[in-house]
C-alpha positions in Angstrom: 81.9 85.0 111.9 85.1 83.7 113.0 87.1 86.6 111.4 84.7 89.0 112.7 85.7 87.8 116.4 89.6 87.9 115.6 89.3 91.4 114.1 90.7 93.9 116.9 88.4 96.8 115.3 85.4 94.6 115.9 85.6 95.4 119.7 85.3 98.8 121.2 88.2 99.5 123.4 86.3 102.0 125.7 83.9 99.3 126.6 86.7 96.9 127.9 88.0 99.5 130.2 86.1 99.7 133.3 84.6 103.5 134.3 86.3 103.3 137.5 89.9 102.7 136.2 90.6 106.6 136.1 89.5 107.2 139.6 91.5 104.3 140.6 94.9 105.5 139.1 94.9 108.7 140.8 95.9 107.5 144.2 98.0 104.8 142.8 100.0 107.7 141.1 100.3 109.9 144.1 101.5 106.9 146.2 104.2 106.3 143.7 105.5 109.7 143.7 105.5 109.7 147.3 107.5 106.6 147.3 109.8 108.0 144.6 110.3 111.2 147.0 111.1 109.2 150.0 113.6 106.8 148.0 115.5 109.7 146.6 115.5 111.8 149.9 119.0 112.3 151.3 120.0 114.0 154.6 121.9 117.1 153.9 125.4 116.8 154.8 127.3 119.5 157.0 130.2 119.2 154.7 130.1 121.5 151.4 129.9 120.0 148.0 127.7 119.5 145.0 124.1 118.1 145.6 123.1 114.6 145.1 119.8 115.5 143.0 118.8 111.9 142.1 122.2 110.8 141.3 122.9 113.5 138.6 125.5 115.4 141.0 127.8 112.3 141.2 127.5 111.8 137.7 128.8 115.5 137.2 131.4 115.6 139.7 132.9 112.1 138.3 132.5 113.8 134.6 134.3 116.7 135.8 137.2 114.7 137.1 137.7 113.0 133.9 137.3 115.8 131.9 139.4 118.1 133.8 141.7 115.8 135.6 142.5 115.5 139.3 144.5 118.5 139.8 142.0 121.0 137.9 139.1 119.6 139.4 140.1 119.8 142.8 141.3 123.2 142.4 137.7 124.2 141.0 135.9 122.4 143.9 138.1 124.2 146.2 137.6 127.7 144.9 133.8 126.7 144.6 133.1 125.1 148.0 136.2 125.8 150.2 138.9 123.4 151.8 137.2 120.5 152.9 134.8 119.2 150.0 132.6 116.2 149.6 132.5 115.1 145.8 131.9 111.7 144.0 134.4 109.8 141.9 133.3 106.8 140.3 130.0 106.8 142.4 132.0 106.7 146.0 131.7 109.7 148.3 135.2 111.3 148.1 136.6 113.9 150.3 138.9 116.6 149.1 141.1 118.2 152.0 143.2 121.0 150.9 145.0 124.4 152.1 
């Protein structure tokens, strides 16, 4: 009798979860998605440059500076976006001004 109560196969797991659980999770998931979108929303800058895109943009621009070097990366961004560019180096917003 004691072994039957300790055996997890003895219990039916579906009887332990209430029937209203899936109905309650849908509004919670929608609320979490909404909060996630608000948290990652960034106002668009008037200065051209790579987008933020939930932190991926800074990783890509920092990786480009590490991979190509400062001079080549600056030339790439100036050809792509123009004379005044906003990029991220080491997680900080950096402006490249060139002519």
